[in-house]
C-alpha positions in Angstrom: 27.4 7.7 -26.8 27.2 4.2 -28.2 28.8 2.8 -25.0 26.3 4.6 -22.9 23.4 3.2 -25.0 24.8 -0.3 -24.5 25.0 0.2 -20.8 21.4 1.4 -20.8 20.4 -1.8 -22.8 22.1 -4.0 -20.2 20.2 -2.1 -17.4 17.0 -2.4 -19.3 17.3 -6.1 -19.8 18.3 -6.6 -16.2 15.2 -4.8 -15.0 13.0 -7.1 -17.1 14.3 -10.3 -15.6 12.9 -11.4 -12.2 15.8 -11.9 -9.7 18.2 -9.6 -11.6 18.8 -6.1 -10.2 19.1 -3.1 -12.6 20.7 -1.2 -9.7 23.3 -3.9 -9.4 24.1 -3.7 -13.1 24.5 0.1 -12.7 27.1 -0.5 -10.0 28.7 -3.3 -12.0 29.3 -0.9 -14.9 30.6 1.9 -12.8 27.9 4.4 -13.4 25.7 4.1 -10.3 27.1 7.1 -8.3 27.1 9.4 -11.4 23.6 8.3 -12.4 22.2 9.1 -9.0 24.0 12.4 -9.0 22.6 13.4 -12.4 19.0 12.4 -11.3 19.2 14.4 -8.0 20.9 17.4 -9.7 18.9 17.3 -13.0 17.6 20.9 -12.8 20.7 22.4 -11.3 23.0 20.7 -13.9 20.4 20.2 -16.6 22.5 20.1 -19.7 25.3 17.9 -18.2 22.7 15.6 -16.6 20.6 15.2 -19.7 23.7 14.4 -21.9 24.6 11.6 -19.5 21.1 10.2 -18.8 19.6 10.4 -22.3 21.6 7.7 -24.1 21.2 5.4 -21.1 17.4 6.0 -21.2 17.4 5.3 -25.0 19.3 2.1 -24.4 16.8 1.0 -21.7 13.8 1.7 -23.9 15.3 -0.2 -26.8 16.2 -3.2 -24.5 12.8 -3.2 -22.7 10.9 -3.1 -26.1 13.1 -5.8 -27.6 13.1 -7.9 -24.4 9.3 -8.0 -24.3 9.5 -10.0 -27.5 12.7 -11.9 -27.4 13.6 -12.6 -23.8 11.0 -15.2 -23.3 12.3 -17.1 -26.3 15.9 -17.0 -25.0 14.8 -18.3 -21.5 12.7 -21.0 -23.1 15.4 -22.3 -25.5 18.7 -21.4 -23.7 17.8 -21.0 -20.0 21.2 -22.1 -18.6 23.2 -19.9 -21.0 21.0 -16.9 -20.6 21.0 -17.1 -16.8 24.8 -17.6 -16.6 25.3 -14.7 -18.9 23.6 -12.4 -16.4 25.6 -14.0 -13.5 28.7 -13.1 -15.4 27.4 -9.5 -16.0 26.8 -9.1 -12.3 30.1 -10.6 -11.1 32.1 -8.7 -13.6 31.4 -5.5 -11.6 32.6 -6.9 -8.3 36.3 -5.8 -8.9 35.3 -2.2 -9.5 33.2 -2.1 -6.3 36.0 -3.9 -4.3 38.4 -1.0 -5.2 36.3 1.3 -3.1 36.9 -0.7 0.1 40.3 -2.3 -0.6 42.9 -1.3 1.9 40.5 0.4 4.2 39.8 -0.8 7.8 37.0 -3.3 8.0 34.6 -2.7 10.9 32.1 -5.2 12.3 29.3 -2.9 11.0 30.6 -3.3 7.4 30.4 -7.1 7.6 26.9 -6.9 9.1 25.8 -4.6 6.3 27.1 -7.0 3.7 25.6 -10.1 5.3 22.2 -8.3 5.9 21.8 -7.3 2.3 23.0 -10.7 1.1 20.2 -12.2 3.2 17.6 -9.7 1.9 18.2 -10.7 -1.7 18.1 -14.4 -1.1 14.9 -14.1 0.9 13.3 -12.0 -1.8 14.3 -14.6 -4.4 12.9 -17.4 -2.3 9.6 -15.5 -1.9 9.4 -14.8 -5.6 9.3 -18.3 -7.0 5.7 -17.9 -8.0 3.7 -15.0 -9.2 0.6 -13.7 -7.5 -2.8 -13.3 -9.2 -2.5 -11.3 -12.4 -3.6 -7.7 -12.0 -6.6 -6.2 -13.8 -5.4 -3.5 -16.2 -8.7 -2.5 -17.7 -9.0 1.3 -18.0 -10.5 3.1 -15.0 -9.7 5.7 -12.3 -8.9 3.1 -9.7 -6.6 1.1 -12.0 -4.8 4.3 -13.1 -4.1 5.1 -9.5 -3.0 1.6 -8.9 -0.6 1.7 -11.9 0.8 5.0 -10.6 1.5 3.5 -7.2 2.9 0.3 -8.7 5.2 2.4 -10.9 6.6 4.3 -7.9 7.3 1.0 -6.0 8.8 -0.8 -9.0 11.1 2.1 -10.0 12.3 2.7 -6.4 13.3 -1.0 -6.1 14.8 -0.9 -9.6 17.2 1.8 -8.5 18.3 0.0 -5.3 21.3 -2.3 -6.0 20.5 -6.0 -5.4 16.7 -5.6 -5.4 14.9 -6.8 -8.5 12.1 -4.4 -9.5 10.6 -7.0 -11.8 10.5 -9.5 -9.0 8.6 -7.0 -6.9 6.2 -6.6 -9.8 5.8 -10.3 -10.0 5.0 -10.6 -6.3 2.3 -7.9 -6.7 0.8 -9.6 -9.8 1.7 -6.9 -12.2 4.8 -8.4 -14.0 3.2 -10.3 -16.8 0.3 -7.8 -17.4 2.8 -4.9 -17.7 5.2 -6.9 -19.9 2.3 -7.9 -22.2 1.1 -4.3 -22.3 4.6 -3.2 -23.4 4.7 -5.9 -26.1 1.1 -5.1 -27.3 1.8 -1.4 -27.4 4.9 -1.7 -29.7 3.0 -4.2 -31.8 0.1 -1.7 -32.2 2.6 1.1 -32.9 4.2 -1.0 -35.7 0.8 -1.8 -37.2 -0.5 1.8 -36.8 -3.4 0.4 -34.7 -4.7 3.5 -33.0 -7.1 1.6 -30.7 -4.2 -0.6 -29.5 -1.9 2.5 -29.1 -4.5 4.3 -27.0 -5.1 1.2 -24.9 -1.4 0.9 -24.3 -1.1 4.6 -23.4 -3.9 4.1 -20.8 -1.7 1.5 -19.1 1.9 2.7 -19.7 1.5 6.4 -19.2 0.3 6.3 -15.5 2.8 3.4 -14.9 5.6 5.5 -16.5 4.7 8.6 -14.4 4.9 6.5 -11.3 8.3 5.1 -12.4 9.7 8.7 -12.8 8.4 9.8 -9.4 9.8 6.7 -7.7 13.3 7.2 -9.3 13.5 10.8 -8.1 12.3 9.9 -4.6 14.7 7.1 -4.0 17.7 8.7 -5.7 17.9 11.5 -3.1 17.8 9.0 -0.3 20.6 6.9 -1.9 22.7 10.0 -2.5 22.5 10.9 1.2 23.5 7.4 2.3 26.6 7.4 0.0 27.6 10.9 1.3 27.3 10.0 5.0 28.1 6.3 5.1 30.1 5.4 1.9 31.9 2.3 3.3 28.7 0.8 4.7 27.0 1.4 1.4 29.8 -0.3 -0.6 29.9 -3.3 1.7 26.1 -3.6 1.4 26.5 -3.5 -2.4 29.1 -6.2 -2.2 26.7 -8.4 -0.3 24.0 -7.6 -2.9 26.3 -8.4 -5.9 27.5 -11.7 -4.4 23.9 -12.8 -3.5 22.4 -11.8 -6.9 23.7 -15.0 -8.8 22.1 -17.1 -6.0 18.8 -15.2 -6.6 19.0 -15.8 -10.3 19.5 -19.6 -9.7 16.6 -19.6 -7.2 14.3 -17.8 -9.6 15.3 -19.6 -12.8 13.9 -22.9 -14.2 16.7 -25.1 -15.6 16.6 -28.4 -17.6 18.9 -31.3 -17.0 22.5 -30.3 -17.4 24.4 -31.7 -20.4 28.0 -31.3 -21.5 27.1 -28.9 -24.3 24.9 -26.7 -22.0 27.6 -26.7 -19.3 30.3 -25.7 -21.7 28.2 -23.0 -23.5 26.9 -21.8 -20.1 30.4 -21.3 -18.8 31.3 -19.5 -22.0 28.3 -17.2 -21.6 29.3 -16.5 -18.0 32.8 -15.6 -19.1 31.4 -13.4 -21.9 29.1 -11.6 -19.4 32.0 -11.1 -17.0 34.2 -9.5 -19.7 31.5 -7.3 -21.0 30.7 -6.0 -17.6 34.3 -5.2 -16.8 34.8 -3.5 -20.2 31.6 -1.4 -19.8 32.7 -0.5 -16.3 36.0 0.9 -17.4 
């Protein structure tokens, strides 16, 4: 239970950071296939699926709520160490994914799949260096429908390994507004501010419904791909994992490197690598 909550927290934090893929973190920790199966078979295997998904969901909520307050501070004060920690978390899952293709015949299509998805992540990261105009989240029917659609798009991209849902939100101009809405909602909740709570619900409920719809829609497609083309899927994921650290470096803002920041950054990378391997066991 605790291990699953921790995995959910890692996924939740990854989904908050532009350039980092929550789907890649799921693969890195060895839960991607099972998570997709539980989502697509939620009603057929309800009890089993809920017991697996619930602690992960709890961890994600905890991490997203906490990240909306503390993540900005970490990136402002320790950008090198924080970014390298996530590089380590991503690369730590590579050995587990490699086991699925090790010893099996490599076809040209496998290499093409890996290189294609490698290129997709790098291109997305290069496009995501600046955020578009901030979206208007004032309450209204049109904005509710927009939030519903944005939630579908964001969650679909969050489930796909290698694609950063937060980066897609950034490109659409919804990243900072939604993150601020999450922070303001939990602040209002802590202060028992009913007006703030209702205002947050008006933003987060339609967005949340869209997220759930998007996850169910994309999960079935992913399951079919893994059933029919497993080796192509794993080679594509390898390309995504290898390219994700490059995306983080492209998306991040780094100060001048010093001996202390280099040493602590490498230590953070090593810690992230070990944590990812242990969570994936």
